[in-house]
C-alpha positions as CSV (number, residue, x, y, z in Angstrom):
1,M,0.0,0.0,0.0
2,R,2.9,2.3,0.8
3,S,4.3,1.8,-2.7
4,V,0.9,2.7,-4.2
5,F,0.8,6.0,-2.3
6,R,4.4,6.7,-3.3
7,Y,3.6,6.1,-6.9
8,L,0.5,8.4,-6.8
9,R,2.6,11.1,-5.1
10,N,5.4,11.0,-7.7
11,T,3.6,10.3,-10.9
12,D,2.0,13.0,-13.1
13,L,-1.7,12.7,-12.1
14,Y,-2.5,15.7,-14.2
15,L,-1.7,13.8,-17.4
16,L,-3.7,10.8,-16.3
17,F,-6.6,12.9,-15.1
18,L,-6.8,14.9,-18.4
19,A,-6.5,11.6,-20.4
20,L,-9.3,10.0,-18.5
21,M,-11.5,13.1,-19.1
22,C,-10.9,12.8,-22.8
23,S,-11.6,9.1,-22.7
24,G,-14.9,9.7,-20.8
25,F,-16.0,12.1,-23.5
26,S,-14.8,9.6,-26.2
27,L,-17.0,6.8,-24.7
28,A,-20.0,9.1,-25.0
29,L,-19.2,9.9,-28.6
30,V,-18.5,6.3,-29.6
31,Y,-21.8,5.2,-28.0
32,S,-23.7,7.9,-29.8
33,T,-22.1,7.3,-33.2
34,T,-22.9,3.5,-33.0
35,F,-26.3,3.8,-31.2
36,A,-28.4,3.5,-34.4
37,S,-26.7,0.2,-35.3
38,G,-27.9,-1.4,-32.0
39,S,-24.4,-2.8,-31.4
40,L,-22.3,-2.1,-28.4
41,T,-19.2,-3.8,-29.9
42,R,-17.3,-0.5,-30.6
43,F,-18.2,0.9,-27.2
44,K,-16.9,-2.2,-25.5
45,V,-13.7,-2.2,-27.5
46,Q,-13.1,1.4,-26.7
47,L,-13.7,0.8,-23.0
48,G,-11.4,-2.2,-23.0
49,A,-8.7,-0.2,-24.8
50,I,-9.0,2.6,-22.2
51,L,-8.7,0.2,-19.3
52,L,-5.7,-1.5,-21.0
53,G,-4.3,1.9,-21.7
54,V,-4.4,2.9,-18.1
55,V,-2.6,-0.3,-17.1
56,C,0.0,0.4,-19.8
57,F,0.3,4.0,-18.5
58,I,1.2,2.8,-15.0
59,F,3.6,0.1,-16.2
60,V,5.5,2.3,-18.7
61,S,5.7,5.2,-16.2
62,I,7.8,3.0,-13.8
63,V,10.1,1.6,-16.5
64,D,13.6,3.2,-16.5
65,L,13.9,4.4,-20.1
66,E,17.4,5.7,-19.6
67,S,18.7,2.2,-19.3
68,M,17.0,1.3,-22.6
69,A,18.3,4.3,-24.6
70,R,21.6,2.6,-25.2
71,Y,19.8,-0.1,-27.3
72,W,18.1,2.4,-29.5
73,K,19.6,0.9,-32.7
74,L,18.1,-2.5,-31.9
75,F,14.7,-0.9,-31.2
76,Y,14.9,1.0,-34.5
77,V,15.5,-2.2,-36.4
78,L,12.6,-3.8,-34.6
79,N,10.4,-0.9,-35.6
80,I,11.3,-1.3,-39.2
81,L,10.5,-5.1,-39.0
82,L,7.2,-4.2,-37.3
83,Q,6.2,-2.1,-40.3
84,L,7.2,-4.8,-42.7
85,T,4.8,-7.3,-41.1
86,L,2.2,-5.7,-43.3
87,Y,3.7,-7.7,-46.2
88,T,2.7,-10.9,-44.4
89,P,-0.7,-12.6,-44.7
90,L,-1.7,-10.9,-41.5
91,G,-1.7,-7.5,-43.3
92,Y,-5.0,-6.2,-44.6
93,S,-6.6,-3.0,-46.0
94,E,-9.1,-0.8,-44.4
95,G,-10.1,2.8,-45.3
96,G,-8.0,2.7,-48.5
97,N,-4.7,1.9,-46.8
98,H,-3.0,-1.4,-46.3
99,S,-2.0,-0.5,-42.8
100,W,-3.5,-3.1,-40.4
101,L,-2.6,-6.4,-39.0
102,R,-5.5,-8.7,-38.2
103,F,-5.4,-11.3,-35.4
104,G,-8.9,-12.7,-35.4
105,S,-11.2,-10.0,-34.3
106,I,-8.3,-7.8,-33.2
107,G,-6.8,-5.2,-35.5
108,I,-3.4,-3.5,-34.9
109,Q,-1.9,-0.6,-36.8
110,P,1.9,-1.1,-36.8
111,A,2.7,2.5,-37.7
112,E,0.5,3.7,-34.8
113,V,2.5,1.6,-32.3
114,G,5.7,2.5,-34.1
115,K,5.3,6.2,-33.4
116,V,6.2,5.7,-29.7
117,I,9.2,3.5,-30.7
118,F,10.3,6.2,-33.2
119,I,10.1,8.9,-30.6
120,C,12.3,6.9,-28.2
121,T,14.9,5.9,-30.9
122,F,15.0,9.4,-32.4
123,A,15.4,11.0,-28.9
124,A,18.3,8.6,-28.1
125,H,19.9,9.4,-31.4
126,L,19.5,13.1,-30.9
127,A,20.9,12.9,-27.3
128,S,23.9,11.0,-28.5
129,V,24.9,13.8,-31.0
130,F,23.5,16.7,-29.0
131,D,26.7,18.7,-28.8
132,S,27.3,18.7,-32.6
133,L,23.7,18.9,-33.7
134,N,24.1,21.8,-36.1
135,H,26.8,20.1,-38.2
136,W,25.8,18.6,-41.5
137,K,27.6,15.4,-40.7
138,T,25.3,15.0,-37.7
139,L,22.1,15.9,-39.6
140,L,22.7,13.5,-42.4
141,P,22.4,10.3,-40.2
142,L,19.4,11.9,-38.4
143,G,17.8,12.5,-41.8
144,L,18.4,8.9,-42.7
145,H,16.9,7.8,-39.4
146,L,13.7,9.6,-40.2
147,G,13.7,9.0,-44.0
148,L,14.1,5.2,-43.7
149,I,11.2,4.7,-41.4
150,V,8.9,7.1,-43.3
151,G,9.9,5.3,-46.6
152,V,9.0,1.9,-45.1
153,I,5.7,3.2,-43.9
154,I,4.8,4.6,-47.3
155,L,5.9,1.5,-49.2
156,S,4.2,-1.0,-46.8
157,S,1.0,0.9,-46.2
158,D,0.7,3.8,-48.6
159,D,-0.3,5.9,-45.5
160,A,0.8,9.4,-46.3
161,G,-1.0,10.8,-43.3
162,M,0.9,8.6,-40.9
163,A,4.2,9.5,-42.7
164,L,3.5,13.2,-42.2
165,A,2.9,12.6,-38.5
166,Y,6.4,11.0,-38.2
167,I,7.9,14.0,-40.0
168,A,6.1,16.5,-37.8
169,I,7.2,14.7,-34.6
170,A,10.9,14.7,-35.8
171,A,10.7,18.4,-36.7
172,I,9.4,19.3,-33.2
173,M,12.0,17.2,-31.5
174,L,14.8,18.8,-33.6
175,F,13.5,22.2,-32.7
176,S,13.4,21.2,-29.0
177,A,17.0,19.9,-29.3
178,G,18.1,23.4,-30.5
179,L,18.5,22.9,-34.2
180,S,19.3,26.2,-35.8
181,L,16.5,28.0,-37.7
182,K,18.7,28.2,-40.8
183,W,18.5,24.4,-41.1
184,F,14.7,24.6,-40.9
185,A,14.7,27.3,-43.6
186,G,17.0,25.2,-45.7
187,G,14.7,22.2,-45.2
188,M,11.6,24.2,-46.3
189,V,13.5,25.3,-49.5
190,L,14.2,21.6,-50.2
191,V,10.6,20.6,-49.6
192,V,9.3,23.4,-51.9
193,A,11.8,22.4,-54.6
194,A,10.7,18.7,-54.2
195,V,7.0,19.4,-54.6
196,P,6.9,18.9,-58.4
197,F,8.6,15.5,-58.1
198,I,6.4,14.4,-55.2
199,W,3.3,15.5,-57.1
200,R,4.3,13.3,-60.0
201,M,4.8,10.3,-57.7
202,M,1.4,10.7,-56.0
203,G,-1.6,8.7,-57.1
204,V,-4.6,10.4,-58.8
205,Y,-6.8,9.8,-55.8
206,Q,-4.3,11.5,-53.5
207,I,-4.0,14.5,-55.8
208,K,-7.7,14.9,-55.9
209,R,-8.0,14.8,-52.1
210,I,-5.8,17.9,-52.0
211,L,-7.4,19.7,-54.9
212,V,-11.0,19.3,-53.7
213,I,-10.2,21.6,-50.8
214,F,-9.8,24.4,-53.3
215,D,-12.4,23.3,-55.9
216,P,-15.0,20.7,-54.7
217,S,-16.3,20.2,-58.2
218,I,-13.1,18.3,-59.1
219,D,-14.5,15.2,-57.5
220,K,-17.8,15.4,-55.6
221,D,-17.5,11.8,-54.3
222,I,-14.2,12.6,-52.6
223,Y,-15.6,16.0,-51.3
224,Y,-18.6,14.2,-49.9
225,Q,-16.9,13.4,-46.6
226,T,-15.7,16.9,-46.1
227,L,-19.1,18.3,-47.0
228,Q,-21.0,16.1,-44.5
229,S,-18.4,16.9,-41.8
230,R,-19.0,20.7,-42.3
231,I,-22.8,20.2,-42.4
232,A,-22.6,18.3,-39.1
233,L,-20.4,21.0,-37.4
234,G,-22.7,23.8,-38.6
235,A,-25.9,22.0,-37.6
236,G,-24.8,21.9,-34.0
237,Q,-24.5,25.6,-33.6
238,L,-23.8,26.7,-30.0
239,T,-25.1,24.0,-27.8
240,G,-25.7,21.1,-30.3
241,R,-28.8,19.1,-31.1
242,G,-28.4,17.0,-28.1
243,F,-27.0,13.6,-27.2
244,L,-28.2,10.9,-29.6
245,Q,-30.2,13.6,-31.5
246,G,-27.8,14.5,-34.4
247,N,-29.3,13.7,-37.8
248,Q,-26.0,13.4,-39.5
249,V,-24.7,11.0,-36.8
250,Q,-27.8,8.9,-36.0
251,Y,-28.8,8.4,-39.7
252,G,-25.3,7.4,-40.7
253,I,-24.9,10.3,-43.1
254,L,-21.6,11.4,-41.6
255,P,-18.9,9.0,-42.7
256,A,-16.4,7.6,-40.2
257,S,-18.3,9.4,-37.4
258,S,-16.6,7.4,-34.6
259,T,-13.1,7.6,-36.1
260,D,-11.8,10.3,-38.5
261,F,-14.8,12.6,-38.0
262,V,-15.6,12.2,-34.3
263,F,-14.9,15.9,-33.9
264,S,-17.7,16.7,-36.3
265,A,-20.0,14.2,-34.5
266,A,-19.3,16.1,-31.3
267,G,-20.0,19.3,-33.1
268,E,-23.5,18.2,-34.2
269,E,-24.6,16.8,-30.9
270,F,-22.8,19.0,-28.4
271,G,-22.3,22.1,-30.5
272,F,-19.6,24.8,-30.3
273,I,-19.4,24.3,-26.6
274,G,-18.6,20.5,-27.0
275,C,-16.0,21.2,-29.6
276,S,-14.4,23.9,-27.4
277,L,-14.3,21.4,-24.5
278,I,-12.5,18.9,-26.7
279,L,-10.0,21.5,-27.9
280,A,-9.4,22.8,-24.3
281,L,-8.8,19.3,-22.9
282,L,-6.3,18.5,-25.7
283,C,-4.5,21.9,-25.4
284,L,-4.1,21.4,-21.7
285,L,-2.7,18.0,-22.3
286,I,-0.3,19.3,-24.9
287,L,0.8,22.2,-22.7
288,R,1.4,19.8,-19.8
289,L,3.5,17.6,-22.0
290,F,5.7,20.5,-23.0
291,Y,6.0,21.4,-19.4
292,V,7.1,17.8,-18.6
293,S,9.7,18.2,-21.4
294,Y,11.0,21.3,-19.7
295,T,11.5,19.5,-16.4
296,G,13.2,16.5,-17.9
297,A,16.3,15.3,-15.9
298,T,18.3,14.4,-19.1
299,T,18.5,15.4,-22.7
300,F,17.0,12.0,-23.7
301,S,14.0,12.3,-21.4
302,T,13.4,15.9,-22.4
303,L,13.3,14.9,-26.1
304,V,11.0,12.0,-25.5
305,A,8.5,14.2,-23.8
306,S,8.7,16.9,-26.5
307,G,8.2,14.2,-29.2
308,I,5.1,13.0,-27.4
309,A,3.8,16.5,-27.2
310,G,4.6,17.0,-30.9
311,M,2.6,13.8,-31.7
312,F,-0.5,15.1,-29.8
313,L,-0.1,18.6,-31.2
314,F,0.1,17.5,-34.9
315,Q,-2.7,15.0,-34.8
316,T,-5.0,17.2,-32.9
317,F,-4.8,20.1,-35.2
318,E,-4.5,18.0,-38.4
319,N,-7.7,16.1,-37.5
320,I,-9.7,19.2,-36.5
321,F,-8.6,21.1,-39.6
322,M,-9.5,18.1,-41.7
323,C,-13.0,18.1,-40.2
324,L,-13.3,21.8,-41.0
325,G,-12.3,21.1,-44.7
326,L,-9.0,23.1,-44.4
327,F,-6.7,20.1,-44.7
328,P,-6.9,17.0,-46.9
329,I,-8.5,13.8,-45.4
330,V,-5.5,11.7,-44.4
331,G,-7.1,9.4,-41.8
332,L,-5.3,10.4,-38.6
333,T,-7.2,10.0,-35.4
334,L,-8.1,12.7,-32.9
335,P,-6.0,11.6,-29.9
336,L,-7.9,9.8,-27.2
337,F,-11.3,10.7,-28.8
338,S,-11.4,8.7,-32.0
339,Y,-12.5,5.1,-31.8
340,G,-9.6,2.6,-32.2
341,G,-7.8,0.2,-29.8
342,S,-4.4,0.7,-31.3
343,S,-4.6,4.5,-31.2
344,V,-6.0,4.7,-27.6
345,V,-3.5,2.2,-26.1
346,T,-0.6,3.9,-28.0
347,M,-1.6,7.3,-26.6
348,Y,-1.8,6.0,-23.1
349,I,1.6,4.4,-23.5
350,A,3.0,7.7,-24.7
351,L,1.5,9.5,-21.8
352,G,3.0,6.9,-19.5
353,L,6.4,7.6,-20.9
354,A,5.9,11.3,-20.2
355,A,4.7,10.5,-16.7
356,G,8.0,8.6,-16.2
357,V,9.9,11.6,-17.3
358,R,8.0,13.7,-14.7
359,M,8.8,11.2,-12.0
360,R,12.5,11.6,-12.6
361,E,12.5,15.4,-13.2
362,K,15.5,17.6,-12.6
363,P,15.7,19.4,-9.3
364,S,13.7,22.7,-9.1
365,W,16.9,24.8,-8.6
366,L,18.0,23.7,-12.1
367,Q,14.8,24.7,-13.7
368,R,15.3,28.4,-13.0
């Protein structure tokens, strides 16, 4: 019992409390979006994933990551192999991407789990070259570290949205590590110069998903999801139509209402107030993660926390902007709110890592 109280005193209960508040709202949304079907399967899966996630949060928070950091190269190879499992008979397609492994009734998304592994390996790599970060000889291997895993994800699953998440995480970690702004400027120039080549490599469907943002008439079928999302958000107005009362949600008009467009479902039934609550909870969680990063005892732990914060930051605003029709539809979940066992458990594991960083924070006199 004493060890339990010691754990509760030392761990970051703010992170766990905010995560549980998000999960509680998520359960209400998953129940509502599947209510018309008469099945509680998704609700039960989401509840089970949350309970498993809390267990993982506690377990991961007491693991000493520092002792594992020296084996980052091994974990990096294992992450690559994990993504390549999509080429096995266990790999299957859903939502247009070949990004899932199926074990009976259980589906796992390797790239989702791989994000946490990537954050740890990239943080360890960055920490090992921290003193010479702004030298091109240092940045080249770091670029290879990122480029190889992103390339494997694109080749194995064709999931451009997930690849963008990895790039965004790496960029935020590099910024946190102190990479000079001139390198970011140079990177942006290279990205702009590469756009014509990337454009030619993209499939017709991927190109249309970008172009319909500017001209919906290009492909009305592709724009349908965005249109229904915006209708649902607008229909909710200030206070929403009420729990289980949204027409778009209850009649199945809003596509992927429990996954990609759960924010739009919340907008229809809980209105602007409900959407603001979601945004407030996630912003508080992200700010807390950046604070945990600031208090990290080592360079490695600081970068792990900043990578986790970057993951939540990118996915939150990418998903919300996608629902608003400002970003292309790329299939990234809204952290802790969207239905999905892999996503929920991964987010709790990531928060557990951050809680572990908080438990081993640097002394207060060093934070001044």
